Structure formats: C-alpha cells, structure tokens
C-alpha positions in Angstrom: 12.4 -17.3 8.2 8.9 -15.7 8.6 6.0 -18.1 8.4 2.6 -17.5 6.9 0.9 -16.9 10.3 3.5 -14.2 11.1 2.7 -12.5 7.9 -1.0 -12.6 8.7 -0.4 -11.4 12.2 1.7 -8.5 10.9 -1.1 -7.6 8.5 -3.6 -7.7 11.5 -1.3 -5.4 13.5 -0.9 -2.9 10.7 -4.6 -2.9 10.1 -5.4 -2.5 13.8 -2.9 0.4 14.1 -4.7 2.1 11.1 -8.0 1.7 12.9 -6.5 3.0 16.2 -5.4 6.1 14.3 -9.0 6.8 13.5 -10.1 6.3 17.1 -11.3 2.6 17.1 -10.8 1.4 20.6 -11.6 -2.2 19.6 -8.5 -2.1 17.4 -6.3 -1.4 20.4 -7.8 -4.5 22.0 -6.8 -6.5 18.9 -3.2 -5.3 19.3 -3.3 -6.1 23.0 -4.6 -9.6 22.4 -1.9 -10.3 19.8 1.1 -8.8 21.5 0.6 -8.1 25.2 2.0 -11.3 26.6 5.0 -11.2 24.4 5.6 -7.5 25.2 5.3 -8.4 28.9 8.0 -11.0 28.6 10.3 -8.6 26.8 9.7 -5.9 29.4 10.4 -8.4 32.2 13.7 -9.3 30.6 14.7 -5.7 30.3 13.5 -4.5 33.7 13.9 -7.7 35.8 10.8 -6.9 37.8 7.2 -7.9 37.2 5.7 -4.7 38.5 7.9 -2.5 36.3 7.3 -4.7 33.3 3.5 -4.3 33.8 4.0 -0.5 34.0 6.1 -0.5 30.8 3.5 -2.5 28.9 0.7 -0.2 30.1 2.7 2.9 29.2 3.5 1.4 25.8 -0.2 0.8 25.0 -1.1 4.3 26.1 1.5 5.6 23.7 0.3 3.4 21.0 -3.2 4.7 21.4 -2.1 8.3 21.4 0.5 7.9 18.6 -1.1 5.4 16.2 -1.5 8.0 13.5 2.3 8.4 13.3 2.8 4.8 12.3 3.9 4.6 8.7 4.0 1.1 7.2 6.4 2.3 4.5 9.0 2.8 7.2 8.8 -0.6 8.9 6.7 -3.4 10.3 4.0 -2.7 12.8 5.5 -5.1 15.3 8.9 -3.3 15.1 7.1 0.0 15.8 5.3 -1.5 18.8 8.5 -2.9 20.3 10.4 0.4 19.8 7.7 2.1 21.9 8.0 -0.6 24.5 11.8 -0.3 24.6 11.5 3.4 25.0 9.0 3.0 27.9 11.3 0.5 29.6 14.4 2.7 29.2 12.5 5.6 30.7 11.5 3.5 33.7 15.1 2.3 34.1 16.4 5.9 33.9 13.8 7.0 36.5 14.5 4.2 39.0 
C-alpha cells in the first residue's frame, strides 16, 4: 500500500524531472536528496561493491540530467523511471567488469 508521503514524494520527483528537462540544476539536487541513498543501496545489492555502486549512481544521475526531457509521466512513475536508469547503469558496469 502506498502512503500519503510516498504520493507526495512521487509528485516531487515528477516535478523535479520536469524542471530538470528545462535545465534547472537545483531540481537535480532535489532528486538526488530524495533518492540517492536508496539508489546507492540498490546499486550495492546489484554490484556487491561500494565503489561500483557509487559509479552506477553517478552515471545514473548524469543520464537523468541528460535525459530528463524524455520522461513521460503518462508512461509510468518518476521513481520507476529513475530506477530503470540505475538498473541499466549497473548492468553496463557488470557487463564491462
């Protein structure tokens, strides 16, 4: 079950992605502040190494910045979009290792 704060956070993420798409750097910081620690934990579980997890999160945020304009809220939640990017970054790192 999704709680009210999660709905609020999802709305914050979607709004921040829209602002990123228009070049607002502060919006990327908002996304980072909300999700970075959770993303790092997911990346650590996938990659089993702290250094690689940090690399995956950094790569993911770079891709978020460059691709924010491609996010379409009609196709899915902002958080889902962020974690798909993180997953792809982690898989790229695993493939290259």
